[in-house]
PDB file as gemmi writes it, atoms N, CA and C in Angstrom:
CRYST1    1.000    1.000    1.000  90.00  90.00  90.00 P 1                      
ATOM      1  N   UNK A   1     -15.123 -67.924 137.619  1.00  0.00           N  
ATOM      2  CA  UNK A   1     -13.707 -67.753 137.338  1.00  0.00           C  
ATOM      3  C   UNK A   1     -13.346 -66.274 137.441  1.00  0.00           C  
ATOM      4  N   UNK A   2     -12.136 -66.019 137.869  1.00  0.00           N  
ATOM      5  CA  UNK A   2     -11.673 -64.637 137.949  1.00  0.00           C  
ATOM      6  C   UNK A   2     -11.092 -64.203 136.605  1.00  0.00           C  
ATOM      7  N   UNK A   3     -10.917 -62.904 136.448  1.00  0.00           N  
ATOM      8  CA  UNK A   3     -10.274 -62.395 135.239  1.00  0.00           C  
ATOM      9  C   UNK A   3      -8.871 -62.971 135.100  1.00  0.00           C  
ATOM     10  N   UNK A   4      -8.162 -63.093 136.209  1.00  0.00           N  
ATOM     11  CA  UNK A   4      -6.816 -63.668 136.169  1.00  0.00           C  
ATOM     12  C   UNK A   4      -6.845 -65.094 135.633  1.00  0.00           C  
ATOM     13  N   UNK A   5      -7.775 -65.890 136.112  1.00  0.00           N  
ATOM     14  CA  UNK A   5      -7.866 -67.291 135.687  1.00  0.00           C  
ATOM     15  C   UNK A   5      -8.227 -67.399 134.210  1.00  0.00           C  
ATOM     16  N   UNK A   6      -9.187 -66.611 133.782  1.00  0.00           N  
ATOM     17  CA  UNK A   6      -9.603 -66.649 132.377  1.00  0.00           C  
ATOM     18  C   UNK A   6      -8.469 -66.177 131.482  1.00  0.00           C  
ATOM     19  N   UNK A   7      -7.873 -65.049 131.823  1.00  0.00           N  
ATOM     20  CA  UNK A   7      -6.773 -64.504 131.022  1.00  0.00           C  
ATOM     21  C   UNK A   7      -5.635 -65.513 130.902  1.00  0.00           C  
ATOM     22  N   UNK A   8      -5.274 -66.125 132.006  1.00  0.00           N  
ATOM     23  CA  UNK A   8      -4.198 -67.115 131.997  1.00  0.00           C  
ATOM     24  C   UNK A   8      -4.561 -68.302 131.115  1.00  0.00           C  
ATOM     25  N   UNK A   9      -5.788 -68.761 131.205  1.00  0.00           N  
ATOM     26  CA  UNK A   9      -6.227 -69.932 130.443  1.00  0.00           C  
ATOM     27  C   UNK A   9      -6.254 -69.678 128.938  1.00  0.00           C  
ATOM     28  N   UNK A  10      -6.512 -68.435 128.527  1.00  0.00           N  
ATOM     29  CA  UNK A  10      -6.585 -68.130 127.091  1.00  0.00           C  
ATOM     30  C   UNK A  10      -5.314 -67.465 126.572  1.00  0.00           C  
ATOM     31  N   UNK A  11      -4.344 -67.242 127.459  1.00  0.00           N  
ATOM     32  CA  UNK A  11      -3.042 -66.761 127.017  1.00  0.00           C  
ATOM     33  C   UNK A  11      -2.904 -65.270 126.798  1.00  0.00           C  
ATOM     34  N   UNK A  12      -3.644 -64.477 127.564  1.00  0.00           N  
ATOM     35  CA  UNK A  12      -3.506 -63.020 127.489  1.00  0.00           C  
ATOM     36  C   UNK A  12      -3.305 -62.478 128.895  1.00  0.00           C  
ATOM     37  N   UNK A  13      -2.913 -61.213 128.982  1.00  0.00           N  
ATOM     38  CA  UNK A  13      -2.751 -60.608 130.304  1.00  0.00           C  
ATOM     39  C   UNK A  13      -4.113 -60.295 130.904  1.00  0.00           C  
ATOM     40  N   UNK A  14      -4.159 -60.187 132.216  1.00  0.00           N  
ATOM     41  CA  UNK A  14      -5.405 -59.842 132.884  1.00  0.00           C  
ATOM     42  C   UNK A  14      -5.857 -58.452 132.464  1.00  0.00           C  
ATOM     43  N   UNK A  15      -4.914 -57.531 132.309  1.00  0.00           N  
ATOM     44  CA  UNK A  15      -5.257 -56.163 131.911  1.00  0.00           C  
ATOM     45  C   UNK A  15      -5.892 -56.139 130.520  1.00  0.00           C  
ATOM     46  N   UNK A  16      -5.326 -56.907 129.584  1.00  0.00           N  
ATOM     47  CA  UNK A  16      -5.891 -56.954 128.238  1.00  0.00           C  
ATOM     48  C   UNK A  16      -7.287 -57.567 128.269  1.00  0.00           C  
ATOM     49  N   UNK A  17      -7.430 -58.665 129.000  1.00  0.00           N  
ATOM     50  CA  UNK A  17      -8.741 -59.307 129.090  1.00  0.00           C  
ATOM     51  C   UNK A  17      -9.771 -58.356 129.696  1.00  0.00           C  
ATOM     52  N   UNK A  18      -9.383 -57.614 130.723  1.00  0.00           N  
ATOM     53  CA  UNK A  18     -10.294 -56.648 131.345  1.00  0.00           C  
ATOM     54  C   UNK A  18     -10.701 -55.577 130.339  1.00  0.00           C  
ATOM     55  N   UNK A  19      -9.756 -55.125 129.523  1.00  0.00           N  
ATOM     56  CA  UNK A  19     -10.076 -54.123 128.500  1.00  0.00           C  
ATOM     57  C   UNK A  19     -11.015 -54.687 127.435  1.00  0.00           C  
ATOM     58  N   UNK A  20     -10.866 -55.955 127.102  1.00  0.00           N  
ATOM     59  CA  UNK A  20     -11.794 -56.598 126.162  1.00  0.00           C  
ATOM     60  C   UNK A  20     -13.188 -56.627 126.774  1.00  0.00           C  
ATOM     61  N   UNK A  21     -13.280 -57.000 128.054  1.00  0.00           N  
ATOM     62  CA  UNK A  21     -14.580 -57.019 128.732  1.00  0.00           C  
ATOM     63  C   UNK A  21     -15.235 -55.642 128.721  1.00  0.00           C  
ATOM     64  N   UNK A  22     -14.437 -54.606 128.892  1.00  0.00           N  
ATOM     65  CA  UNK A  22     -14.954 -53.235 128.934  1.00  0.00           C  
ATOM     66  C   UNK A  22     -15.249 -52.673 127.546  1.00  0.00           C  
ATOM     67  N   UNK A  23     -14.867 -53.392 126.505  1.00  0.00           N  
ATOM     68  CA  UNK A  23     -15.113 -52.923 125.154  1.00  0.00           C  
ATOM     69  C   UNK A  23     -14.055 -51.973 124.627  1.00  0.00           C  
ATOM     70  N   UNK A  24     -12.936 -51.867 125.307  1.00  0.00           N  
ATOM     71  CA  UNK A  24     -11.857 -50.981 124.863  1.00  0.00           C  
ATOM     72  C   UNK A  24     -11.078 -51.580 123.706  1.00  0.00           C  
ATOM     73  N   UNK A  25     -11.039 -52.907 123.628  1.00  0.00           N  
ATOM     74  CA  UNK A  25     -10.355 -53.607 122.545  1.00  0.00           C  
ATOM     75  C   UNK A  25     -11.289 -54.638 121.947  1.00  0.00           C  
ATOM     76  N   UNK A  26     -11.140 -54.853 120.657  1.00  0.00           N  
ATOM     77  CA  UNK A  26     -11.891 -55.899 119.980  1.00  0.00           C  
ATOM     78  C   UNK A  26     -11.030 -57.155 119.965  1.00  0.00           C  
ATOM     79  N   UNK A  27     -11.517 -58.239 120.534  1.00  0.00           N  
ATOM     80  CA  UNK A  27     -10.707 -59.458 120.582  1.00  0.00           C  
ATOM     81  C   UNK A  27     -10.577 -60.098 119.206  1.00  0.00           C  
ATOM     82  N   UNK A  28      -9.478 -60.789 119.012  1.00  0.00           N  
ATOM     83  CA  UNK A  28      -9.270 -61.528 117.766  1.00  0.00           C  
ATOM     84  C   UNK A  28     -10.198 -62.736 117.732  1.00  0.00           C  
ATOM     85  N   UNK A  29     -10.385 -63.272 116.549  1.00  0.00           N  
ATOM     86  CA  UNK A  29     -11.189 -64.486 116.407  1.00  0.00           C  
ATOM     87  C   UNK A  29     -10.551 -65.624 117.198  1.00  0.00           C  
ATOM     88  N   UNK A  30      -9.224 -65.675 117.206  1.00  0.00           N  
ATOM     89  CA  UNK A  30      -8.503 -66.705 117.963  1.00  0.00           C  
ATOM     90  C   UNK A  30      -8.832 -66.614 119.451  1.00  0.00           C  
ATOM     91  N   UNK A  31      -8.844 -65.394 119.990  1.00  0.00           N  
ATOM     92  CA  UNK A  31      -9.181 -65.218 121.400  1.00  0.00           C  
ATOM     93  C   UNK A  31     -10.639 -65.581 121.652  1.00  0.00           C  
ATOM     94  N   UNK A  32     -11.529 -65.170 120.765  1.00  0.00           N  
ATOM     95  CA  UNK A  32     -12.944 -65.524 120.925  1.00  0.00           C  
ATOM     96  C   UNK A  32     -13.135 -67.036 120.923  1.00  0.00           C  
ATOM     97  N   UNK A  33     -12.413 -67.723 120.058  1.00  0.00           N  
ATOM     98  CA  UNK A  33     -12.512 -69.182 120.008  1.00  0.00           C  
ATOM     99  C   UNK A  33     -12.031 -69.799 121.317  1.00  0.00           C  
ATOM    100  N   UNK A  34     -10.917 -69.310 121.829  1.00  0.00           N  
ATOM    101  CA  UNK A  34     -10.403 -69.828 123.103  1.00  0.00           C  
ATOM    102  C   UNK A  34     -11.401 -69.584 124.234  1.00  0.00           C  
ATOM    103  N   UNK A  35     -11.996 -68.393 124.251  1.00  0.00           N  
ATOM    104  CA  UNK A  35     -12.988 -68.082 125.285  1.00  0.00           C  
ATOM    105  C   UNK A  35     -14.219 -68.968 125.150  1.00  0.00           C  
ATOM    106  N   UNK A  36     -14.664 -69.195 123.913  1.00  0.00           N  
ATOM    107  CA  UNK A  36     -15.863 -70.015 123.715  1.00  0.00           C  
ATOM    108  C   UNK A  36     -15.648 -71.434 124.212  1.00  0.00           C  
ATOM    109  N   UNK A  37     -14.465 -71.975 123.980  1.00  0.00           N  
ATOM    110  CA  UNK A  37     -14.156 -73.331 124.445  1.00  0.00           C  
ATOM    111  C   UNK A  37     -14.052 -73.346 125.965  1.00  0.00           C  
ATOM    112  N   UNK A  38     -13.305 -72.405 126.518  1.00  0.00           N  
ATOM    113  CA  UNK A  38     -13.092 -72.357 127.961  1.00  0.00           C  
ATOM    114  C   UNK A  38     -14.399 -72.200 128.724  1.00  0.00           C  
ATOM    115  N   UNK A  39     -15.243 -71.292 128.251  1.00  0.00           N  
ATOM    116  CA  UNK A  39     -16.468 -70.957 128.978  1.00  0.00           C  
ATOM    117  C   UNK A  39     -17.695 -71.720 128.483  1.00  0.00           C  
ATOM    118  N   UNK A  40     -17.490 -72.588 127.480  1.00  0.00           N  
ATOM    119  CA  UNK A  40     -18.584 -73.374 126.908  1.00  0.00           C  
ATOM    120  C   UNK A  40     -19.714 -72.461 126.421  1.00  0.00           C  
ATOM    121  N   UNK A  41     -19.309 -71.462 125.630  1.00  0.00           N  
ATOM    122  CA  UNK A  41     -20.246 -70.495 125.058  1.00  0.00           C  
ATOM    123  C   UNK A  41     -20.132 -70.589 123.541  1.00  0.00           C  
ATOM    124  N   UNK A  42     -21.257 -70.528 122.853  1.00  0.00           N  
ATOM    125  CA  UNK A  42     -21.264 -70.593 121.401  1.00  0.00           C  
ATOM    126  C   UNK A  42     -20.442 -69.447 120.807  1.00  0.00           C  
ATOM    127  N   UNK A  43     -19.547 -69.776 119.893  1.00  0.00           N  
ATOM    128  CA  UNK A  43     -18.689 -68.771 119.269  1.00  0.00           C  
ATOM    129  C   UNK A  43     -19.507 -67.696 118.567  1.00  0.00           C  
ATOM    130  N   UNK A  44     -20.593 -68.079 117.920  1.00  0.00           N  
ATOM    131  CA  UNK A  44     -21.430 -67.092 117.231  1.00  0.00           C  
ATOM    132  C   UNK A  44     -22.019 -66.077 118.201  1.00  0.00           C  
ATOM    133  N   UNK A  45     -22.355 -66.512 119.397  1.00  0.00           N  
ATOM    134  CA  UNK A  45     -22.860 -65.583 120.408  1.00  0.00           C  
ATOM    135  C   UNK A  45     -21.796 -64.552 120.753  1.00  0.00           C  
ATOM    136  N   UNK A  46     -20.569 -65.013 120.956  1.00  0.00           N  
ATOM    137  CA  UNK A  46     -19.488 -64.085 121.291  1.00  0.00           C  
ATOM    138  C   UNK A  46     -19.209 -63.118 120.144  1.00  0.00           C  
ATOM    139  N   UNK A  47     -19.264 -63.607 118.915  1.00  0.00           N  
ATOM    140  CA  UNK A  47     -18.990 -62.755 117.756  1.00  0.00           C  
ATOM    141  C   UNK A  47     -20.080 -61.712 117.558  1.00  0.00           C  
ATOM    142  N   UNK A  48     -21.320 -62.055 117.865  1.00  0.00           N  
ATOM    143  CA  UNK A  48     -22.437 -61.155 117.612  1.00  0.00           C  
ATOM    144  C   UNK A  48     -22.767 -60.269 118.792  1.00  0.00           C  
ATOM    145  N   UNK A  49     -22.353 -60.666 119.984  1.00  0.00           N  
ATOM    146  CA  UNK A  49     -22.703 -59.915 121.183  1.00  0.00           C  
ATOM    147  C   UNK A  49     -21.923 -58.617 121.222  1.00  0.00           C  
ATOM    148  N   UNK A  50     -22.637 -57.508 121.355  1.00  0.00           N  
ATOM    149  CA  UNK A  50     -21.978 -56.200 121.405  1.00  0.00           C  
ATOM    150  C   UNK A  50     -21.735 -55.744 122.827  1.00  0.00           C  
ATOM    151  N   UNK A  51     -21.966 -56.629 123.785  1.00  0.00           N  
ATOM    152  CA  UNK A  51     -21.765 -56.269 125.177  1.00  0.00           C  
ATOM    153  C   UNK A  51     -23.006 -55.736 125.851  1.00  0.00           C  
ATOM    154  N   UNK A  52     -24.059 -55.508 125.097  1.00  0.00           N  
ATOM    155  CA  UNK A  52     -25.300 -54.989 125.655  1.00  0.00           C  
ATOM    156  C   UNK A  52     -26.156 -56.154 126.110  1.00  0.00           C  
ATOM    157  N   UNK A  53     -26.325 -56.275 127.417  1.00  0.00           N  
ATOM    158  CA  UNK A  53     -27.135 -57.368 127.948  1.00  0.00           C  
ATOM    159  C   UNK A  53     -28.538 -56.904 128.300  1.00  0.00           C  
ATOM    160  N   UNK A  54     -28.861 -55.684 127.949  1.00  0.00           N  
ATOM    161  CA  UNK A  54     -30.185 -55.137 128.236  1.00  0.00           C  
ATOM    162  C   UNK A  54     -31.229 -55.825 127.374  1.00  0.00           C  
ATOM    163  N   UNK A  55     -32.404 -56.032 127.938  1.00  0.00           N  
ATOM    164  CA  UNK A  55     -33.496 -56.651 127.181  1.00  0.00           C  
ATOM    165  C   UNK A  55     -34.625 -55.665 126.947  1.00  0.00           C  
ATOM    166  N   UNK A  56     -34.364 -54.393 127.128  1.00  0.00           N  
ATOM    167  CA  UNK A  56     -35.395 -53.356 126.964  1.00  0.00           C  
ATOM    168  C   UNK A  56     -35.811 -53.212 125.529  1.00  0.00           C  
TER     169      UNK A  56                                                      
END                                                                             
């Protein structure tokens, strides 16, 4: 999915969603819930994930 598609599906602008991805803004719990449902990702993972995908 593109940023445009995800942003539209969860009810935010593409620019805001991109800033959330970059860590510039902290998403609300409501937005995290919408993302978890849309992307079929556990809400706890989204809440705990700090954006660091490194396994070092």
